[in-house]
BAGU-756525 format. One line per field, with one value per residue: residue number from 1; residue in three letters; x, y, z of N, C-alpha, C, O in turn. Coordinates in Angstrom, 1 decimal, padded with zeros to 4 digits, m for minus. Example, Ala and Ser with C-alpha at 12.3 -4.5 7.8 and 13.67 -1.06 7.14 Angstrom:
num: (1_2) $
residuo: (ALA_SER) $
neast: (013.2_012.8) $
nnorth: (m005.7_m002.2) $
nup: (007.8_007.1) $
caeast: (012.3_013.7) $
canorth: (m004.5_m001.1) $
caup: (007.8_007.1) $
ceast: (013.2_012.9) $
cnorth: (m003.3_000.0) $
cup: (007.8_007.9) $
oeast: (014.2_013.4) $
onorth: (m003.3_001.1) $
oup: (008.5_008.0) $
***
This chain:
num: (1_2_3_4_5_6_7_8_9_10_11_12_13_14_15_16_17_18_19_20_21_22_23_24_25_26_27_28_29_30_31_32_33_34_35_36_37_38_39_40_41_42_43_44_45_46_47_48_49_50_51_52_53_54_55_56_57_58_59_60_61_62_63_64_65_66_67_68_69_70_71_72_73_74_75_76_77_78_79_80_81_82_83_84_85_86_87_88_89_90_91_92_93_94_95_96_97_98_99_100_101_102_103_104_105_106_107_108_109_110_111_112) $
residuo: (MET_ALA_ASP_ASP_VAL_PHE_THR_PRO_ALA_ALA_ARG_GLU_ALA_LEU_THR_ALA_PHE_PRO_ILE_GLU_PRO_GLU_ALA_LEU_GLU_LEU_VAL_SER_LEU_ALA_GLU_ASN_VAL_THR_TYR_ARG_VAL_VAL_ASP_ARG_ARG_ASP_GLY_ALA_PRO_TYR_ALA_LEU_ARG_LEU_HIS_ARG_PRO_TRP_TYR_HIS_THR_HIS_ASP_GLU_LEU_VAL_SER_GLU_ARG_ALA_TRP_ILE_ARG_ALA_LEU_ALA_ASP_ALA_GLY_ILE_ALA_VAL_GLN_MET_PRO_MET_ARG_THR_ARG_ASP_GLY_GLN_GLU_TYR_ALA_ALA_VAL_THR_ILE_ALA_GLY_THR_GLY_GLU_LYS_ARG_PHE_ALA_ALA_LEU_PHE_ALA_SER_GLU_PRO_ALA) $
neast: (m014.1_m012.0_m011.8_m014.2_m013.8_m011.4_m011.4_m013.1_m011.6_m009.3_m010.1_m010.8_m008.3_m007.0_m008.0_m006.4_m004.1_m002.3_m003.6_m006.0_m007.9_m008.9_m009.1_m009.1_m007.6_m007.4_m004.4_m002.8_m003.1_m001.6_000.8_000.6_m001.9_m002.3_m003.0_m003.5_m003.5_m004.9_m004.3_m006.7_m006.1_m003.7_m003.3_m001.4_000.1_m000.1_000.9_m000.9_m000.5_m001.7_m000.6_000.3_m001.2_000.3_002.8_005.0_006.0_004.8_006.9_009.0_008.1_008.2_010.9_011.7_010.8_012.6_014.9_014.3_014.1_016.7_018.1_017.1_018.2_020.8_020.9_019.8_017.3_014.2_010.8_009.1_008.0_004.9_003.9_001.3_m001.5_m001.2_001.5_002.3_003.8_002.3_m001.1_m003.6_m005.9_m009.0_m010.1_m013.2_m014.6_m013.1_m012.0_m009.4_m006.5_m004.7_m001.8_m001.6_000.2_001.4_002.8_004.7_004.4_006.3_009.8_012.0) $
nnorth: (m014.2_m012.5_m010.7_m009.4_m008.0_m006.4_m005.2_m002.9_m000.9_m001.0_000.0_002.6_003.5_003.6_005.9_007.9_007.8_008.6_007.2_005.6_003.3_000.3_m002.5_m004.7_m007.0_m009.5_m010.7_m011.7_m012.7_m012.3_m011.4_m008.8_m007.3_m007.9_m006.5_m006.8_m004.2_m002.6_000.1_002.0_003.8_003.1_000.4_m000.4_m002.4_m002.5_m002.9_m003.0_m002.5_m003.2_m002.5_m004.5_m003.8_m002.2_m003.4_m002.1_001.2_004.4_006.0_004.1_002.8_004.9_005.2_002.8_003.3_005.3_003.9_002.0_003.8_004.7_002.4_002.1_004.5_003.7_002.0_m000.5_m002.8_m002.3_m002.5_000.3_002.7_004.6_007.9_009.5_011.5_013.9_014.0_012.3_009.4_007.2_006.2_006.4_004.2_002.8_m000.3_m001.2_m003.5_m004.4_m002.4_m001.8_000.3_000.9_001.4_002.2_001.3_001.9_000.3_000.2_m002.5_m003.5_m003.7_m000.9) $
nup: (003.9_004.8_002.7_002.9_005.3_005.0_002.4_002.0_003.5_002.0_m000.5_000.4_001.2_m001.3_m002.5_m001.6_m003.1_m006.2_m008.4_m010.6_m009.6_m011.1_m010.9_m008.1_m006.1_m003.7_m002.6_m000.6_002.8_005.5_007.8_006.9_004.9_001.6_m001.6_m005.1_m007.5_m010.3_m012.4_m014.1_m016.1_m017.5_m017.2_m015.5_m013.0_m009.4_m006.0_m003.1_000.3_003.4_006.4_009.2_012.3_015.1_014.9_013.6_014.1_012.8_012.2_011.9_009.6_007.7_007.7_006.5_004.0_003.2_003.1_001.0_m001.2_m001.2_m001.9_m004.6_m005.7_m005.6_m007.7_m007.4_m008.2_m007.1_m005.8_m006.3_m003.9_m003.7_m003.2_m001.4_m002.7_m001.4_m000.7_001.3_002.9_003.6_003.8_006.3_007.5_008.8_009.9_009.5_010.5_012.6_014.0_013.9_013.3_010.5_008.4_005.1_002.2_m001.1_m003.9_m006.9_m009.0_m010.7_m010.6_m010.2) $
caeast: (m014.3_m011.0_m012.2_m015.3_m013.3_m010.4_m011.6_m013.6_m010.5_m008.3_m010.7_m010.7_m006.9_m006.6_m008.4_m005.3_m003.0_m002.6_m004.0_m007.4_m008.0_m009.9_m009.3_m008.6_m007.7_m006.7_m003.3_m002.2_m003.6_m000.6_001.0_000.1_m002.9_m001.8_m003.9_m003.1_m004.4_m004.6_m004.7_m007.5_m005.5_m002.7_m003.2_m000.2_m000.2_000.5_000.7_m001.4_m000.3_m002.3_000.4_m000.2_m001.1_001.1_004.1_005.9_005.5_004.7_008.3_009.7_007.6_008.8_012.4_011.8_010.6_013.8_015.9_014.0_014.5_018.2_018.5_016.8_019.2_022.1_020.9_019.3_015.9_013.2_009.5_009.1_006.8_004.3_003.4_m000.1_m001.7_m000.7_002.9_002.6_004.3_001.3_m002.5_m004.1_m007.3_m009.6_m010.8_m014.5_m015.1_m012.3_m011.6_m007.9_m006.0_m003.6_m001.2_m001.6_001.3_001.2_004.1_004.7_004.6_007.5_011.0_012.6) $
canorth: (m013.4_m011.4_m009.8_m008.6_m007.2_m005.5_m004.6_m001.5_m000.1_m001.0_000.9_003.9_003.9_003.9_007.2_008.8_007.7_009.2_006.3_005.4_001.8_m000.4_m003.8_m004.8_m008.4_m009.9_m011.6_m012.4_m012.4_m012.8_m010.4_m007.7_m007.7_m007.3_m006.6_m006.4_m003.2_m002.2_001.4_002.0_004.7_002.5_m001.0_m000.6_m003.1_m002.0_m003.7_m002.2_m003.3_m002.7_m003.0_m005.1_m002.8_m002.3_m004.1_m001.0_002.6_005.2_006.5_003.0_002.5_005.9_004.9_001.7_003.9_006.0_002.8_001.5_004.8_004.8_001.3_002.5_005.5_003.0_001.2_m001.8_m002.9_m002.5_m002.0_001.7_003.1_005.8_008.8_009.8_012.7_015.1_013.8_011.5_008.1_006.3_006.6_005.8_003.7_002.0_m001.5_m001.1_m004.7_m004.8_m001.1_m001.6_001.3_000.4_002.3_001.6_001.6_001.5_000.1_m000.2_m003.9_m003.7_m003.0_000.3) $
caup: (005.0_004.9_001.7_003.5_006.4_004.6_001.1_002.1_003.9_000.9_m001.4_001.0_001.1_m002.7_m002.9_m001.2_m004.0_m007.5_m009.4_m010.8_m009.5_m011.8_m010.3_m006.7_m005.9_m002.5_m002.9_000.6_004.1_006.4_008.8_006.3_003.9_000.3_m002.8_m006.5_m008.0_m011.6_m012.7_m015.3_m017.1_m018.4_m016.9_m014.7_m011.8_m008.2_m004.8_m001.9_001.5_004.7_007.4_010.5_013.4_016.3_014.7_013.3_014.3_011.6_011.9_011.4_008.2_006.9_007.6_005.5_002.6_002.8_002.7_m000.3_m002.2_m001.3_m002.8_m006.0_m006.1_m005.8_m008.9_m007.1_m008.6_m006.0_m006.1_m005.8_m003.2_m004.2_m002.2_m001.5_m003.4_m000.6_m000.5_002.5_002.6_003.9_004.1_007.4_007.4_009.9_009.4_010.2_011.1_013.8_014.6_013.8_012.5_009.7_007.4_003.7_001.3_m002.5_m004.5_m008.3_m009.0_m011.5_m010.0_m010.9) $
ceast: (m013.3_m011.3_m013.3_m014.8_m012.4_m010.6_m012.1_m012.5_m009.5_m008.8_m010.6_m009.2_m006.5_m007.0_m007.3_m004.2_m003.3_m002.7_m005.5_m007.6_m009.2_m010.2_m008.6_m008.7_m006.9_m005.7_m002.9_m002.8_m002.6_m000.4_000.5_m001.0_m002.5_m002.8_m003.1_m004.1_m004.0_m005.2_m005.5_m006.9_m004.6_m002.5_m002.1_m000.6_000.6_000.2_000.3_m001.2_m000.9_m001.4_m000.3_m000.1_m000.2_002.5_005.2_005.3_005.5_006.2_009.2_009.3_008.2_010.2_012.6_011.7_011.9_014.9_015.6_014.4_016.0_018.7_018.3_017.8_020.5_022.1_020.3_017.8_015.1_011.8_009.4_007.8_006.3_003.9_001.9_m000.3_m001.2_000.7_003.3_003.1_003.2_m000.1_m003.0_m005.6_m007.7_m010.3_m012.1_m014.9_m014.3_m011.9_m010.1_m007.6_m004.8_m003.1_m001.1_m000.5_001.0_002.6_003.9_005.1_005.9_008.7_011.5_014.0) $
cnorth: (m012.2_m010.3_m008.8_m007.6_m006.1_m004.7_m003.2_m000.5_000.1_000.0_002.4_004.4_004.3_005.3_008.2_008.8_008.1_008.2_006.2_003.9_001.3_m001.8_m003.9_m006.3_m008.8_m011.0_m012.4_m011.8_m013.0_m011.7_m009.0_m008.2_m007.0_m007.6_m006.2_m005.4_m002.9_m000.8_001.4_002.8_004.0_001.0_m001.4_m001.3_m002.5_m003.0_m002.7_m003.1_m002.5_m003.3_m003.5_m004.0_m003.2_m003.0_m003.1_000.3_003.3_005.6_005.3_002.7_003.6_005.7_003.8_002.3_004.6_005.0_002.3_002.5_004.9_003.6_001.5_003.5_004.9_002.1_m000.2_m001.8_m003.2_m002.1_m000.6_002.1_004.4_006.6_009.1_011.1_013.9_014.9_013.0_010.1_007.0_006.9_005.8_005.4_002.9_000.9_m001.5_m002.3_m005.0_m003.5_m000.9_m000.4_000.8_001.5_001.5_002.2_001.1_001.4_m000.2_m001.7_m004.3_m003.0_m001.9_000.0) $
cup: (005.1_003.9_002.2_004.6_005.9_003.3_001.2_002.5_002.8_m000.2_m000.9_000.8_m000.3_m003.1_m002.5_m002.2_m005.4_m008.6_m009.5_m010.8_m010.3_m011.2_m009.0_m006.4_m004.7_m002.9_m001.7_001.9_005.1_007.5_008.3_005.3_002.6_m000.8_m004.0_m007.0_m009.4_m011.9_m014.1_m016.4_m018.1_m018.1_m016.1_m013.4_m010.6_m007.1_m003.7_m000.7_002.7_005.8_008.6_011.5_014.5_016.1_014.4_013.6_012.9_011.2_011.4_009.9_007.3_006.7_006.5_004.1_002.2_002.4_001.3_m001.4_m002.3_m002.1_m004.2_m006.5_m006.3_m007.0_m008.6_m007.5_m007.4_m006.5_m005.5_m005.1_m003.8_m003.0_m002.4_m002.3_m002.7_m000.1_000.7_002.0_002.7_004.1_005.3_007.2_008.6_009.3_010.2_011.0_012.4_014.6_014.6_012.9_011.8_008.8_006.1_002.9_m000.1_m003.1_m006.0_m008.3_m009.8_m010.8_m010.8_m011.1) $
oeast: (m013.7_m011.2_m013.2_m015.3_m012.5_m010.1_m011.7_m012.4_m008.9_m008.1_m010.3_m009.0_m005.7_m006.4_m007.3_m003.4_m004.5_m002.0_m006.2_m007.6_m010.3_m011.4_m007.5_m009.9_m005.7_m006.0_m002.6_m003.0_m002.8_m001.4_000.1_m001.0_m002.3_m003.4_m002.1_m005.3_m002.8_m006.3_m005.0_m007.3_m004.6_m001.7_m001.8_m001.6_001.7_m000.7_001.0_m001.7_m000.7_m001.5_m001.3_000.9_m000.1_003.2_006.3_004.1_006.1_006.5_010.0_010.2_008.6_010.8_013.5_012.4_012.3_015.6_016.5_014.9_016.5_019.7_019.1_018.3_021.3_023.0_020.4_017.0_015.2_011.7_009.6_006.7_007.0_003.5_001.4_000.7_m000.9_001.2_004.5_002.9_003.2_m000.2_m002.8_m006.4_m006.9_m011.1_m012.1_m015.5_m014.8_m011.5_m009.6_m008.3_m003.9_m003.8_m000.7_m000.2_000.4_003.4_002.9_006.0_006.5_008.6_011.4_014.7) $
onorth: (m011.1_m009.1_m007.6_m006.5_m005.0_m003.6_m002.3_000.6_001.1_000.8_003.3_005.5_005.2_005.8_009.3_009.7_008.1_008.2_006.7_003.2_001.7_m002.2_m003.3_m006.8_m008.4_m011.9_m013.6_m010.6_m014.2_m011.2_m008.1_m009.4_m005.8_m008.7_m005.5_m005.6_m002.9_m000.5_001.0_002.6_004.2_000.4_m002.5_m001.0_m002.0_m003.9_m001.8_m004.2_m001.3_m004.5_m002.9_m003.4_m004.4_m003.3_m003.3_000.5_002.8_005.5_005.6_002.3_003.3_005.9_003.9_001.9_004.6_005.3_002.1_002.1_005.2_003.7_001.2_003.4_005.4_001.4_m001.1_m000.9_m004.3_m001.3_m000.5_001.9_005.2_006.1_008.9_011.8_014.9_015.6_012.9_009.7_006.0_008.1_004.6_006.2_002.4_001.0_m001.7_m002.2_m005.8_m003.7_000.1_m000.1_000.2_002.4_000.4_003.4_000.1_002.3_m000.9_m002.1_m005.3_m001.8_m001.9_000.8) $
oup: (005.3_004.2_002.0_004.7_006.3_003.2_000.5_002.0_002.6_m000.7_m001.7_000.5_m000.5_m004.0_m003.0_m002.2_m005.8_m009.6_m008.7_m011.8_m010.2_m011.1_m008.8_m006.3_m004.6_m003.6_m001.8_002.1_005.4_007.9_009.0_004.9_002.6_m001.0_m004.0_m006.9_m009.7_m011.5_m015.1_m017.6_m019.3_m018.7_m015.9_m012.7_m010.7_m007.2_m003.4_m000.6_002.9_006.1_009.1_011.7_014.8_017.1_015.0_013.3_011.9_010.1_010.5_009.1_006.2_005.6_005.8_003.2_001.1_001.5_000.6_m002.4_m003.4_m002.9_m005.1_m007.6_m007.1_m007.3_m009.5_m007.1_m006.7_m007.4_m004.3_m005.6_m004.3_m002.0_m003.5_m002.6_m003.3_000.8_001.1_000.9_002.0_004.4_005.4_006.7_009.4_008.4_011.4_012.1_013.3_015.7_015.1_011.9_012.4_008.4_006.0_002.9_m000.3_m003.0_m006.3_m007.6_m009.4_m010.5_m012.1_m011.7) $
***
């Protein structure tokens, strides 16, 4: 059921990011919905997260991204967030089955 509800929005979100998704697999349905994504160009794995609505504001999520990048700059291994094709931190999607608006984030699966 979850796959039926969230997968269309996940596929829509992926169009905003600079990868060519080949495979999309639901990994976790918890407070966030998380998918494993494989880029068809090089087989690189990514994690796509559809953030739980109303839990964090967009500004709070962007702040989290700044914190993650600061950790990476300090030499700490973290999963690096990717920006959208137009330079945004997140892609906004609507879950058609529920009407929820969620922010989608894409991370490299391997720590930097």
